[in-house]
Backbone bond lengths (Angstrom), bond angles and torsions (degrees), N, CA, C in turn:
res aa  C-N    CA-C-N  psi(-1)  N-CA   C-N-CA  omega(-1)  CA-C   N-CA-C  phi
1 M - - - 1.448 - - 1.528 110.60 -
2 G 1.294 115.83 -42.62 1.481 121.90 -179.76 1.517 112.12 -63.25
3 R 1.324 114.70 -40.57 1.463 121.26 179.79 1.515 111.54 -63.77
4 I 1.348 114.72 -42.19 1.488 120.18 178.85 1.537 110.29 -64.18
5 L 1.313 116.65 -42.35 1.480 118.54 179.18 1.501 111.08 -66.57
6 L 1.340 117.63 -35.66 1.457 121.02 176.90 1.518 111.95 -65.25
7 I 1.334 117.24 -40.51 1.478 121.31 175.19 1.490 112.00 -63.36
8 V 1.334 115.65 -45.86 1.514 119.72 177.55 1.506 111.71 -59.60
9 A 1.330 116.10 -43.92 1.481 121.00 -178.74 1.572 108.32 -64.49
10 A 1.302 116.94 -40.85 1.496 120.77 177.29 1.519 111.43 -64.05
11 V 1.313 119.39 -39.64 1.460 123.71 179.13 1.555 109.42 -66.73
12 V 1.317 116.38 -44.08 1.474 121.48 -179.95 1.560 108.99 -65.00
13 L 1.308 117.49 -42.98 1.443 121.55 178.58 1.548 110.80 -63.92
14 A 1.313 115.62 -38.86 1.454 120.90 179.52 1.520 110.02 -64.82
15 F 1.343 118.86 -43.18 1.469 122.19 176.14 1.524 112.45 -62.37
16 I 1.354 115.40 -40.76 1.458 118.44 178.87 1.519 110.93 -63.32
17 L 1.335 114.70 -45.45 1.486 120.75 -179.80 1.546 109.76 -64.48
18 F 1.320 117.50 -41.85 1.457 121.41 179.87 1.565 109.91 -63.10
19 G 1.281 116.94 -43.75 1.488 121.71 178.98 1.532 110.62 -62.76
20 W 1.352 116.46 -41.70 1.460 119.45 179.64 1.528 111.14 -65.20
21 L 1.349 117.27 -42.82 1.437 120.43 178.27 1.504 112.01 -67.45
22 L 1.313 118.12 -38.93 1.452 121.89 175.71 1.518 111.44 -62.10
23 G 1.321 115.68 -40.08 1.484 118.69 176.91 1.502 112.79 -63.17
24 I 1.329 117.87 -40.57 1.467 121.03 176.49 1.509 112.50 -63.95
25 V 1.330 114.79 -43.42 1.503 119.35 179.91 1.547 110.83 -62.22
26 F 1.324 116.52 -45.73 1.468 120.19 -178.60 1.537 110.60 -69.64
27 T 1.311 118.80 -32.27 1.480 121.74 175.86 1.535 109.88 -66.14
28 L 1.305 117.06 -44.54 1.468 120.15 176.87 1.478 112.19 -65.58
29 L 1.302 118.20 -38.43 1.439 121.67 177.78 1.557 111.86 -66.44
30 K 1.325 116.00 -38.78 1.441 119.16 175.83 1.511 112.96 -63.54
31 W 1.316 117.81 -43.21 1.434 119.76 178.53 1.490 112.93 -68.42
32 A 1.364 118.36 -35.53 1.425 122.14 175.59 1.553 111.81 -62.73
33 L 1.315 113.96 -39.58 1.470 120.04 178.21 1.524 109.89 -66.81
34 I 1.337 118.10 -43.46 1.466 120.40 -179.85 1.536 110.20 -63.44
35 I 1.358 116.72 -45.50 1.472 119.83 177.99 1.510 112.44 -61.57
36 G 1.352 114.45 -40.31 1.482 118.05 178.63 1.524 112.75 -63.94
37 V 1.324 117.50 -41.79 1.460 122.25 178.14 1.551 109.81 -63.34
38 V 1.333 116.21 -44.35 1.468 117.92 177.15 1.537 113.53 -62.87
39 A 1.348 115.45 -36.93 1.484 117.12 179.91 1.520 110.33 -70.94
40 V 1.344 118.35 -37.17 1.482 120.26 178.67 1.530 109.46 -66.30
41 V 1.288 117.92 -43.24 1.509 120.82 178.94 1.507 109.48 -62.29
42 A 1.359 117.02 -43.26 1.482 119.78 -178.25 1.566 110.17 -64.95
43 M 1.357 116.29 -39.03 1.486 118.14 177.45 1.504 111.18 -65.34
44 F 1.353 116.80 -40.70 1.460 121.61 179.08 1.508 110.72 -62.38
45 V 1.322 117.47 -44.49 1.452 120.10 178.89 1.520 112.79 -66.10
46 A 1.317 116.25 -39.19 1.453 119.90 178.16 1.543 110.98 -65.84
47 K 1.347 114.93 -40.34 1.474 118.15 178.25 1.545 110.38 -66.82
48 L 1.333 116.67 -37.22 1.450 120.13 179.64 1.543 111.72 -65.09
49 F 1.329 117.26 -42.71 1.452 120.11 178.15 1.521 112.70 -70.36
50 R 1.327 117.21 -35.79 1.436 122.24 179.50 1.555 110.79 -64.17
51 S 1.358 114.74 -42.33 1.466 119.02 -178.28 1.533 109.20 -73.40
52 S 1.304 122.01 -29.81 1.446 124.31 179.24 1.538 110.48 -72.40
53 R 1.310 118.61 -29.95 1.470 122.58 178.82 1.524 109.94 -73.43
54 V 1.307 118.61 -33.22 1.437 121.34 -178.20 1.542 110.06 -69.05
55 R 1.307 117.31 -35.54 1.474 120.93 -179.63 1.530 113.08 -69.21
56 D 1.349 117.90 -27.11 1.469 120.81 -177.36 1.474 114.10 -72.47
């Protein structure tokens, strides 16, 4: 009985740890995506203003 409870506790702990790690990974991925989108928009705006100055 004790061995079964120990295995169940280990499985529950593994799921908790896996969920925590998955949460960290997806949070980092979300912030990387947000920073990437901001960088792409900034490059597009800079390119747009640079090309409009050349025409003047």
